C-alpha positions in Angstrom: -35.3 -9.0 -2.4 -33.8 -5.7 -1.0 -30.4 -5.3 0.6 -29.9 -2.2 2.7 -26.5 -0.5 3.2 -26.3 1.9 6.1 -23.3 4.2 6.3 -22.8 5.7 9.7 -20.3 8.5 9.9 -17.7 6.7 7.7 -18.5 3.1 8.9 -20.4 0.6 6.7 -23.1 -1.6 8.2 -25.1 -3.9 5.9 -28.6 -4.6 6.9 -29.7 -7.9 5.3 -33.0 -8.7 3.8 -33.1 -12.4 4.9 -31.0 -14.3 7.5 -27.8 -12.3 6.8 -24.8 -12.1 9.0 -21.2 -10.8 8.8 -18.9 -13.7 8.1 -15.5 -12.3 7.6 -13.4 -9.1 7.6 -10.4 -9.1 5.3 -8.9 -5.8 6.7 -10.0 -2.6 8.1 -11.4 -1.4 4.8 -13.2 -4.5 3.6 -16.0 -6.6 5.1 -18.1 -9.4 3.6 -21.7 -10.3 4.5 -23.5 -13.5 3.6 -27.1 -14.8 3.7 -28.5 -18.2 2.9 -29.4 -18.6 -0.7 -32.6 -20.6 -1.6 -32.7 -22.4 -4.8 -36.1 -23.7 -5.8 -35.0 -25.8 -8.8 -32.1 -27.9 -7.5 -29.7 -29.0 -10.2 -31.3 -26.9 -13.0 -29.9 -23.9 -14.9 -29.9 -20.8 -12.7 -30.1 -17.4 -14.2 -29.9 -14.0 -12.6 -32.7 -11.6 -13.5 -32.2 -8.7 -15.8 -31.3 -5.4 -14.2 -34.6 -3.6 -14.2 -34.0 -1.7 -11.0 -31.4 0.8 -9.9 -30.0 1.2 -6.4 -31.8 4.1 -4.8 -31.9 5.7 -1.3 -34.6 4.2 1.0 -37.1 6.7 2.4 -37.1 5.0 5.8 -34.6 5.5 8.6 -34.3 3.9 12.0 -33.1 6.3 14.6 -30.2 5.5 16.9 -31.3 4.3 20.3 -28.1 5.1 22.2 -28.1 7.9 24.7 -26.6 10.7 22.7 -26.5 14.5 23.2 -28.6 16.7 20.9 -25.4 17.7 19.1 -24.4 14.1 18.6 -27.8 13.3 17.2 -27.5 16.2 14.7 -24.1 15.0 13.6 -25.3 11.4 13.3 -28.4 12.4 11.3 -26.2 14.5 8.9 -23.8 11.6 8.3 -26.2 8.6 8.1 -27.3 7.4 4.7 -29.3 4.3 3.8 -29.4 2.8 0.4 -31.6 -0.1 -0.8 -30.3 -2.4 -3.5 -33.8 -3.4 -4.8 -34.1 -6.6 -6.7 -30.6 -7.8 -6.0 -30.6 -11.6 -5.4 -27.0 -11.9 -4.3 -26.2 -14.2 -1.4 -22.9 -12.4 -0.5 -22.0 -8.7 -0.3 -18.4 -7.4 -0.1 -18.0 -3.8 0.9 -14.7 -1.9 0.6 -13.3 1.6 0.8 -11.0 2.6 -2.0 -8.2 5.0 -1.3 -7.8 7.4 1.6 -10.3 10.3 1.8 -11.7 9.6 -1.7 -15.2 9.0 -0.5 -15.3 5.9 -2.8 -17.1 2.8 -1.6 -17.4 -0.3 -3.8 -20.0 -3.1 -3.1 -19.8 -6.4 -4.9 -22.8 -8.7 -4.9 -22.2 -12.4 -5.8 -24.3 -15.5 -5.9 -23.6 -18.9 -4.3 -25.0 -22.0 -6.1 -25.0 -25.8 -5.4 -22.0 -27.6 -6.9 -24.2 -29.5 -9.4 -25.8 -26.3 -10.7 -24.5 -23.7 -13.2 -25.3 -20.2 -14.3 -26.3 -19.0 -17.6 -26.9 -15.4 -18.7 -26.2 -14.0 -15.2 -23.5 -12.0 -13.5 -22.2 -10.5 -10.3 -23.2 -6.9 -9.6 -20.9 -4.1 -8.7 -22.1 -0.9 -7.1 -20.1 2.3 -6.6 -20.5 5.4 -4.4 -18.3 8.5 -4.7 -19.9 10.4 -1.9 -19.2 8.4 1.2 -22.2 6.1 0.7 -24.9 8.7 0.2 -25.8 7.2 -3.1 -24.8 4.1 -5.1 -24.8 3.4 -8.8 -24.8 0.0 -10.6 -21.6 -0.1 -12.6 -21.6 -3.8 -13.4 -21.2 -3.0 -17.1 -17.7 -1.8 -16.4 -16.8 -5.5 -15.7 -18.8 -6.8 -18.7 -21.5 -8.1 -16.3 -19.1 -10.9 -15.4 -19.4 -13.4 -12.6 -16.7 -12.6 -10.0 -15.1 -15.2 -7.7 -16.7 -14.6 -4.3 -13.9 -16.2 -2.3 -11.4 -13.9 -4.0 -13.3 -10.8 -3.0 -13.0 -7.2 -3.9 -9.3 -6.2 -3.6 -8.3 -2.6 -3.0 -4.7 -1.5 -3.1 -2.7 -0.1 -0.1 -2.8 3.5 1.0 -4.3 6.0 -1.5 -3.5 3.9 -4.6 -7.1 3.9 -5.9 -6.3 0.5 -7.5 -8.8 -2.3 -7.5 -8.7 -5.9 -8.6 -11.7 -8.3 -9.3 -11.1 -11.9 -10.4 -13.6 -13.5 -12.8 -15.1 -16.9 -12.2 -13.5 -18.6 -15.2 -13.9 -22.3 -16.0 -10.5 -24.1 -15.8 -11.1 -26.7 -18.4 -12.2 -24.4 -21.2 -9.7 -21.6 -20.7 -5.8 -21.5 -20.6 -5.9 -18.9 -17.9 -8.1 -16.7 -15.7 -9.3 -13.2 -16.2 -9.0 -10.2 -13.8 -10.5 -6.7 -14.0 -8.2 -3.9 -12.8 -8.9 -0.3 -12.1 -6.5 2.6 -11.4 -9.1 5.3 -10.8 -11.1 3.9 -7.8 -13.6 2.0 -10.0 -14.4 4.7 -12.5 -13.2 2.4 -15.2 -11.9 -1.2 -15.4 -9.6 -3.1 -17.8 -9.9 -6.8 -18.6 -6.7 -8.7 -18.3 -6.2 -12.3 -19.6 -3.9 -14.2 -17.2 -1.5 -16.9 -18.4 -2.6 -19.1 -15.4 -5.6 -19.8 -13.1 -5.1 -18.2 -9.7 -5.7 -20.5 -6.7 -6.1 -17.6 -4.2 -6.7 -13.8 -4.1 -4.0 -11.7 -5.6 -1.8 -10.0 -3.0 -0.6 -6.4 -3.2 2.8 -5.4 -2.0 2.2 -3.4 1.2 3.8 -0.2 -0.1 3.9 -0.5 -3.9 0.6 -1.4 -5.5 2.2 -2.1 -8.8 3.8 -5.3 -7.3 1.4 -8.2 -7.3 2.0 -11.9 -6.3 -0.2 -15.0 -6.4 -0.1 -18.8 -6.5 -1.7 -20.6 -9.4 -3.7 -23.8 -9.2 -0.6 -25.8 -10.3 1.6 -24.4 -7.6 3.3 -21.7 -9.7 4.5 -18.5 -8.0 3.6 -15.6 -10.3 4.8 -12.0 -10.0 3.6 -8.8 -11.7 5.5 -5.5 -11.5 3.1 -3.4 -13.5 -0.3 -3.9 -11.7 -1.2 -7.1 -13.5 -0.4 -6.2 -17.1 2.4 -8.7 -17.5 3.0 -11.7 -15.3 6.1 -13.8 -14.8 6.3 -17.3 -13.3 9.3 -17.3 -10.9 9.0 -20.7 -9.1 7.1 -24.0 -9.1 5.7 -26.2 -6.3 4.8 -23.2 -4.1 2.7 -23.7 -1.0 2.6 -20.3 0.6 4.3 -16.9 0.6 4.5 -13.6 2.5 6.2 -10.2 1.8 9.1 -9.4 4.1 11.0 -6.2 4.5 11.3 -4.0 1.4 10.8 -6.1 -1.7 11.9 -9.4 0.0 9.5 -12.2 -0.7 9.5 -15.4 1.3 7.8 -18.6 0.0 7.6 -22.3 1.0 7.7 -25.0 -1.7 7.9 -28.7 -2.1 10.8 -29.8 -4.3 9.0 -33.0 -5.2 5.6 -31.5 -5.6 4.1 -34.2 -3.4 0.5 -34.0 -2.2 0.0 -32.5 1.3 3.7 -31.9 1.8 2.9 -29.0 4.0 0.9 -31.1 6.4 3.8 -33.5 6.8 6.4 -30.8 7.2 8.3 -31.6 4.0 8.7 -28.1 2.8 11.7 -25.8 2.1 11.7 -22.0 2.6 13.3 -19.7 0.1 13.5 -15.9 -0.3 14.0 -13.6 -3.2 15.3 -10.0 -2.7 15.2 -8.9 -6.3 11.6 -9.8 -7.3 12.3 -13.3 -8.5 15.6 -12.9 -10.3 17.7 -14.9 -7.7 16.8 -17.1 -4.7 18.3 -18.1 -1.4 17.3 -21.2 0.5 16.5 -20.2 4.1 15.3 -23.5 5.5 16.6 -26.6 3.8 14.1 -29.2 5.1 11.3 -30.1 7.5 9.5 -26.8 7.3 5.8 -26.9 8.3 4.9 -23.2 8.2 6.2 -19.7 8.6 5.3 -16.1 9.1 6.8 -12.6 9.0 5.7 -10.1 11.7 7.3 -6.9 12.9 10.7 -7.5 11.2 10.9 -11.1 12.5 10.8 -14.3 10.4 9.1 -17.1 12.3 9.4 -20.7 11.2 7.8 -23.9 12.5 9.9 -27.0 11.9 9.2 -30.7 12.4 12.4 -32.1 13.9 11.0 -35.4 15.2 7.8 -37.0 14.0 5.1 -37.0 16.6 6.9 -34.4 18.7 5.9 -30.8 19.1 7.1 -28.6 16.3 10.1 -26.3 17.1 10.0 -22.5 16.5 13.0 -20.8 15.0 13.2 -17.0 14.8 15.3 -14.7 12.6 15.7 -11.0 12.8 17.9 -10.6 9.7 15.6 -11.8 6.9 16.5 -15.4 7.4 20.4 -15.2 7.4 20.6 -16.5 10.9 18.0 -18.3 13.2 17.7 -18.7 16.9 15.6 -21.4 18.4 12.6 -20.1 20.3 12.1 -20.9 24.0 10.3 -24.1 25.0 7.1 -22.2 25.6 7.0 -21.5 21.9 7.2 -25.2 20.9 3.6 -25.4 19.7 1.5 -28.1 18.1 -0.1 -25.4 16.1 1.5 -23.8 13.0 2.9 -20.3 12.8 0.5 -18.4 10.6 1.2 -15.6 8.3 2.0 -17.1 4.9 -0.7 -17.1 2.1 -1.6 -20.7 1.4 -2.9 -22.0 -1.8 
């Protein structure tokens, strides 16, 4: 099977071999594509074939059908490049730009399998381009040909950090913690890092400082790293969701009793830390359903009466004081923005 990646003047468009479509877009730099994966031997060991082919440019090109001027056609032709990933059997491709003006594009190919199947001797595939998508090279050996968690994606740091994180698909029962691969040079090299926990979600960068990372573990622990994943510290338990606020302020909701589906019943509390987990302040003491931080405002959705619409409270000072939102903001839907586990 051949996947084709078409780069048009700085924008990535993935042309799929079979039944593919764009499913999600994480941000302006990253987009994922999926196609239906066919498994002929249901329930049997599934292996990915050996890498006997290398990504190479395709000789064919489909001209643009839009009405363009001759000059625009020349510019488009000069900046359009198609690459075929021959023999790649991945069911999901994630494409991301790394850094600003670096010309680096990373493509992660992963496989989806039935729940009662397992893989043996296979891996995800990682491709890298350093010339704005004109050519790609298979660099999967840099991550030890490891399976990567598709749902955790390909994470690139903010701005021009050139930092990248990949999360390995590590069995929970056989390992004390997960494994991530980190890069500080836009994917030229990767370092394997053993985690003291299993992440329940994609790791989140601080929006300005790519050294600061935060994630929730499968047991509800809130973990922070201040050195790009080299060392991790568990700062709280029973965490449901979190979001960065202003500066290094971090807001997170938690269940003091650790009860199941406490978030759905509005039994959460909201805390903040302004010193990266050293001290905490309780912002909402009870009945929190959800929260979000947008444009300097902290929004909270609170259940005051069971069966009644939730009430919105808004703070403009990092949660020191709240004002109740107008009646039009009393929604049955939750305020979104926090990263849920």
